[in-house]
C-alpha positions as CSV (number, residue, x, y, z in Angstrom):
1,Y,83.4,2.1,208.7
2,Q,80.4,2.7,206.5
3,R,79.8,-0.4,204.4
4,R,76.4,0.4,203.0
5,V,77.8,1.8,199.8
6,H,80.4,-0.9,199.4
7,G,78.6,-4.1,200.5
8,G,75.0,-3.0,200.8
9,D,74.4,-5.2,203.9
10,R,75.6,-3.1,206.9
11,D,75.3,0.4,208.3
12,T,77.3,1.6,211.2
13,E,76.6,4.9,212.9
14,I,77.1,6.3,216.4
15,A,75.6,9.1,218.5
16,V,77.3,10.4,221.6
17,G,76.2,13.0,224.2
18,L,79.1,14.5,226.2
19,S,79.2,17.2,228.8
20,Q,81.9,19.0,230.9
21,P,80.0,21.6,232.9
22,L,83.2,22.7,234.8
23,Y,84.7,23.9,231.5
24,Q,82.1,26.5,230.7
25,T,83.4,30.1,230.1
26,P,82.6,32.7,232.7
27,E,79.6,33.9,230.6
28,G,77.3,31.4,232.4
29,P,75.3,28.5,231.2
30,E,75.2,29.8,227.6
31,G,79.0,30.2,227.5
32,M,81.1,28.2,225.2
33,A,82.7,25.1,226.7
34,N,86.5,24.9,226.2
35,G,87.4,21.5,227.7
36,E,88.3,18.2,226.1
37,V,84.7,17.7,224.8
38,S,84.9,20.9,222.9
39,G,88.2,19.9,221.4
40,F,86.8,16.5,220.5
41,R,83.8,18.2,218.7
42,L,86.2,20.4,216.8
43,S,88.3,17.4,215.8
44,C,85.3,15.5,214.6
45,W,84.0,18.4,212.6
46,S,87.4,19.1,211.1
47,E,87.6,15.4,210.1
48,H,84.1,15.2,208.7
49,L,84.0,18.6,207.0
50,N,87.7,18.4,205.9
51,T,88.3,22.0,207.1
52,Y,88.4,24.2,210.1
53,E,86.6,27.5,210.3
54,P,86.5,29.9,213.2
55,T,82.7,29.8,213.1
56,F,83.0,26.2,214.5
57,L,84.2,27.7,217.8
58,A,80.6,28.8,218.6
59,P,78.3,25.8,217.8
60,H,75.5,27.4,219.8
61,K,75.3,30.4,217.3
62,I,73.1,30.3,214.3
63,D,75.9,31.2,211.9
64,C,77.7,28.0,212.9
65,V,74.5,25.9,212.5
66,R,73.8,27.4,209.1
67,R,77.4,26.9,207.9
68,V,77.6,23.3,208.9
69,K,74.1,22.6,207.3
70,E,75.2,24.4,204.1
71,M,78.4,22.3,203.8
72,A,76.5,19.0,204.6
73,R,73.8,19.9,202.0
74,A,76.3,20.7,199.3
75,N,77.8,17.2,200.0
76,W,74.4,15.6,199.7
77,D,73.7,17.4,196.4
78,A,77.1,16.3,195.0
79,Y,76.4,12.7,196.2
80,I,73.1,12.4,194.4
81,A,74.3,14.2,191.3
82,E,74.2,12.4,187.9
83,A,77.9,12.6,187.4
84,P,80.1,10.9,190.0
85,C,82.5,13.2,191.8
86,D,84.8,13.3,194.7
87,L,83.1,14.9,197.7
88,P,85.0,17.7,199.4
89,S,84.1,16.2,202.8
90,H,82.0,13.3,204.1
91,L,79.3,14.9,206.3
92,L,76.0,14.7,204.5
93,T,72.5,15.8,205.3
94,Y,69.7,13.2,204.9
95,P,66.9,14.4,202.5
96,Y,64.4,15.3,205.2
97,V,62.7,18.6,205.9
98,V,61.8,19.4,209.5
99,N,58.8,21.7,209.7
100,Q,58.4,24.5,212.3
101,D,56.0,22.2,214.3
102,G,58.6,19.4,214.5
103,T,57.0,17.2,211.9
104,M,59.3,15.7,209.2
105,K,58.8,14.9,205.6
106,M,61.2,13.3,203.1
107,E,62.4,15.0,200.0
108,D,62.0,13.3,196.6
109,Q,65.2,11.2,196.7
110,L,63.8,7.8,197.7
111,K,66.8,5.6,197.2
112,F,70.5,6.0,197.6
113,P,72.3,6.6,194.3
114,D,73.4,3.4,192.4
115,S,71.5,1.1,194.7
116,D,68.0,-0.1,195.7
117,A,68.6,0.9,199.3
118,P,65.8,3.2,200.4
119,V,66.8,6.3,202.4
120,C,63.7,5.9,204.6
121,G,63.5,2.3,205.8
122,A,60.4,0.5,207.2
123,P,59.8,-0.1,210.9
124,Q,60.9,-3.6,212.0
125,N,60.1,-5.5,215.2
126,V,63.4,-7.3,215.1
127,V,66.9,-6.2,213.9
128,P,68.3,-9.1,211.8
129,N,71.7,-10.5,213.0
130,L,73.0,-9.7,209.5
131,L,72.8,-6.0,210.4
132,T,74.3,-6.2,213.9
133,T,77.1,-8.7,213.7
């Protein structure tokens, strides 16, 4: 549950790496997996993007990458717009640009809308208990 917008004192995110090498298609290592991990990814994307598109079946293809980024960017643009609105889904990009050489820079949006919470935090040596409990 994302409480940053509601309470301003917590942020919860998770990243997971999953693999089912035995569920690759006969095309070889570049083939599309079709096991439970693939189903889980499709379920997560359908939930976060509030839709299903056949493009999502091939996440390794550039058309899929571009479509997901396009949808996430449209959500971010709606989120930071002057007039509040209901977002069509809840996957958003962060306002970063990744250059060809891998370096990153932040776009102009420095704070989340309607708050003083910066998009780009400062490095900390210790994570306060307030943020982790």
